[in-house]
N, C-alpha and C positions, 0 to 999 in steps of 0.2 A: 348267222354270220355277218349279215350285213348292218346289225345294230351295234358292232363294236364302236367303240370312241377312244379318244385319247385318254390315256389314265387307266384303262381296263388292263386286267391280267388275263393272259390266254395260255393255252397249252397247245403245242403242235401235235397233230395227228397223224403225220407221215414223215418219212425221211427225206432229206435233200433239200434243205431251204436254199433261197437265194444266196450267193456269195458276195459280201460286201468286204470293203478294206479292213473290217473288224473281224471277219470270219463268217462262218456259217453254223448250223445247227440241225439236229435230226430229231425224230420223234421223241415226245416227252418234254422238249425243252419249254420251259415256262418263262415268259417275260412279260414286260409291261409296254403298252403301246405309246410310243412317243408322237407318231403322226401316220396318217392313212393318205395315201396318194394313188392317183390312177395314172398309169403310164403303160405304154407299149400294149394295150389291150387288157390289162389286169389291173386289179385293185391291190395294192401292196401295203403292208405294214412295216412300218420302220420302228424298231425296238429302242428303248432308252440305252441299250449297249451298244448300239450301232448295227446289229444284225438286221436282216430283211427277209420277208417271206410273203407268198400270195395269200391274201386274206382267207381263201377258201380252205386253206390247209390248218386252220386252228379252231379250237373251240374254247367256249368260256371255262376259265380256270375253277377247278374244285380241288380242295386239299386231298391229298393221298397219303397213306401211312408212311411215316418216316420223313416227311416234309416238315421243315421249321416254319412256324407262322406267326404273326402278330395280330392281337385284337385291335381293331381300328373303329369299332362301333359296337353298341349293345342295344338290341332289340328290346331288352326288358330292362326296366330301370334298377333292379337289384344287381344287375351285372355291370353297370356303369363304371364301377370303381376298378374294374380289371382292364379297361382300355389302356393299351400300351404295353400289356402282358405278352410275353413271347412264350412259345412252347413247342415241343415236338408232337406232331400227331401220331398217336399210337394205335387207335382205332376208330372205325365208324360207329357211331351210336345210333340211338333210336330216331325215327322220322316223327317230327311234330305233328300236330293235329292236320295240317294243311299238306302233308305228304313230304315237306322239305327236309332233306338229309342233314344231319348234324355230326360233328366230329368232337373227339375228345382227346386228352393227354394226360399223362401222370401229374403235370404241372400246369393244368389248364385253368386254374383257380377255382376248382371244384365245380365247373360248369361245362355244358356242352355247347358247341358253336356252330351257327349256320355258315355257308360259304361267304355270303355278303357281310358277315361280321369280321371277316378275316381278311388278311393279304399275305402272300408268301414273302419270305425274307429272301431276296435275291443276292447273288454275289455282287460285290461293289462294280459300278459301271467304270470301264476304263476310260481314262483321259485320253482325248483325241490327240494323236501326235502333232505336234506343231512342225510346219514345213520350214526349214531355214532357207532363207533367200540370200545368196552372196551377192554383195555390192561392192564395186570397186571403191578403193580409198578407206575401207573400213578395216578393224581389228577384229580377230576371232579367237575362240577358245578351242583348243585341240581336244581330242578325246582323252589325252592324259593330262590334261589341266593347264596346258601353257598358253600364253598370249603370243599370237603370231600375227604379222601382217606389216604393212597395209597391203590389200589384195589389189593387184592391177589387172586390167582388162587387156587380153593379148590382141595384137592386130589381126592375126590370123590362128586358127586352132583346128585341131583334129578331134578324134574321138576321146581324148583325155581331157577335154574340158576348155572353156574359154578364159578361165581365171588363172592367175599365177601369183604365188607368194615367193619371191626371190629367196634362193636358198633352200627352199623345200621343194614343192611339186606344183604340177598343174592340177587344177580343180574343176569338178563338174559344177553345174548350178547348185546341186543340193549339198555342196560342201564335201563330198567324198573325194579321196584322192583318185584323180583320173585313171581308169583303165586297170588299176591293180587292187583296188579296195573293194572288199565284200561287206563293208559296213562295221570293220572291226580294226581298221588301221589305226596306229596311235596319233597320226598326224591328220586324220579326218577332222574337219571343222564342224562342231557341234552346236555352237552358240555364238552370237556376237558378244565380244569382250566389252564389259562395262566396268570402268575403273571404279573402284570404291572411293567414296568422298574422303578427303583428308580428314583426319581426326582433328576435332576443335580443341585447341589447348585449354587446359583449365585455367581460370582466371582468379587467383588467389587474392587479388586486390579488387575484387569486384565491389562495387558500391553497395553498402549495406541499404537494407529497407529503412532504417530509421537511425537518428542520431540523438545523443543526449539533449534532453529538454523537448523533444517532440511529444505532442499530444496525440494518444493512440486510441483506438476504440477496440474494447474487447470482443472478440468473435465467438469464443468458446468459454463458458462459465467453468469455474474451478472452486468447488466449495471451500469457503474460508479464505479464499485468496482473491479471485476476480469474479466479476458479474458480466455476462454478455451484455453488450449493449452500453455498458458504462465507459467512461473515458479516464485514462491515466496517463502519467508522464514517464517517459523513458529516462532511467537514472543511470545507466552504464550501457556502453555500446560494445561489450566484448563478444561480438558476434559479427556476421558478415557473409559466411559462407552456409550452404544449406546444412540444416541440422545443428548449427551452433545457437547459441542461447542469447536472450535479450533480458536485461534487468529492468523492472518496471516497478515504480512506486505504488505500493498499495494505497497509501495515504501520505499525508504531509508529515508524518512522524518518522518515516524512512522508507527503505524498499526491500524487496524480496530477498531472501537469503539465496535462493536458487534462481538459475537461469530458466527462461521459458522459451520454447521454439518461436520464432517471429511469426509463425502462421497462426498464433494465437491472436494476434492484433492486426490491425491495419491504421494506417494514417487518418486521423480524424479530419474531416472536411473543414477547411477554415470558416469561421463564422464572420461574416461582414460586420462592421461597424458602421452603421447608417443612421442618419437623422433626417428630419423634415424641417425646413426653415422657410419662413416668410420671406419673399423676394420684394424689395421696393426699389425702384429706379435701377434693377439690374444687380443690386447687392443683397446677399443673403443676410438676414437678421436672425439668426437663431437666439433661442432664449438662453438665460445663464445657465439653467440646468436642462437641456433638450433630453427627450426620450430617445434612448439608443435602441434601435431595431437591430436584430440579429440577421436579417436578411433584407435584400434589396427589394424583393417582391412586397414584403410586409411594409417597407417604408413607402413605396409607392402607393399601395392601397390606402395608407394613411393620408398621404398628400392629396388623393383624389377625394376623400372623404372631407378634408377641410376645406378643399376649393369648392365642394358642393355646399358646404355649410356657410363659407364666408365668400359668397358670390362676388366677382370682381377683384379678388385678391389672388396673388400667385404664389405657389408653394413649390419648392424645389427639394429634391432629394439628393443628399451628398453622403458619399461613402468614403471612409477612410481607405486609401490604398497602400500607404506605407508609413512606417515610422522608424526612427533611428535612434539608437541609444547604445552607448559604450558602456560594456559591463565593468563594474569597478573590480579590479583584481587585488586581493588582500595579500599581506605579507606571508601568511601561513596557509598551508594546505587544508587545515581544519576549518579556517575561517571562510575559505572559498566554498568548501562542501556545505557549510551552514548556510551560507548566503543563497546556495541553490535549493535550500530546503532538505538537504540530505543529512539529517540530525543525527541518525544513529550512526552513519559513516563518520560523520564530524567528531562524535564522541569518541568512536574507536581510535581515530586518528589521533586526537589530543591525548587520550590515555597512553598510546604508544610513544609519543614524543616527549611528554611531559612526566609520565609517570603518575598520574592522578588516579585516585580511586574513581569508581563509576559515578557516585553522587557528585563529587566536586566537578568532574569532567561534565556532567549532564548540566549543573548549574551554570558553568561557564559558557557552554554552547548556547543554553536558552537565553543567557543574558545577552549574548552577543547578537543573537537572531531577533531580539526583541525590539 
């Protein structure tokens, strides 16, 4: 008995356990130990379901016919794949060579099992009831689901409780209607009222992830269309909300016919335009055709290399931070498409407005874009 520990399963050997707020049990009860405490001259077991009992009134659990059990370990390796199996004990089986009893069942995986390989399947542990604490100034939910309050604290009170909600009742500290409720009154307070957050309005004008002309990096490959890791250019922005599509140029000859979910792409990280220049008397003197580095760190590394090679000379790193250009706007829509590199779209537009055949429209667009 004294060797019990937390987590062990035990069976009661006599009637009349201790009574807790969760109830009591009698002979034959099976439970799992949650804690063992010494109090009032006895050592008591506290079970996972909240029941309690004196430790001397229990014995180690062993299966009985009719109980439902679960396999939790396997002494022999050939039984290991049955761990987790649940079955009903139908009979005591033979004793193994060391005299240990085994048990079996019709659906026990074709094996017999020792007690230390099994655990009983217990009824679900009830949740501990929460105790409602009434506080002045707060709103509460009634047993029939209404919002009431605020609660106020009375200056004086009798047996019907120290709290009151105007237009209703006086209340006890536990939320029951004072002096008349047996725990079933519709106006009993059962929980603090929590207002639901206001629904967030949908934003149909949300800013899209990309715009026409953006360079994007492919995140998911699509055979024959896109390759993960490669960069592409957005050609049409008929999207913006979740699940809408984005049109992306497969190559310089045109764009995809179908839209793709924006989640297939992310904006490409801008590459810097950086050069290294010799500095004399505080003035940079770049060469007529300087090498352009795609990152500041690469340019700084080159500047250090040159400084080490040409001691006494100063080398600076210069990064292009902004450019300004006004795009030319052409008279016709197909011309603007061609200027953006959307040749297939431009051909379709030219054929639609001019009535040209495919070959003539193609030649006109290519001649314009040359």
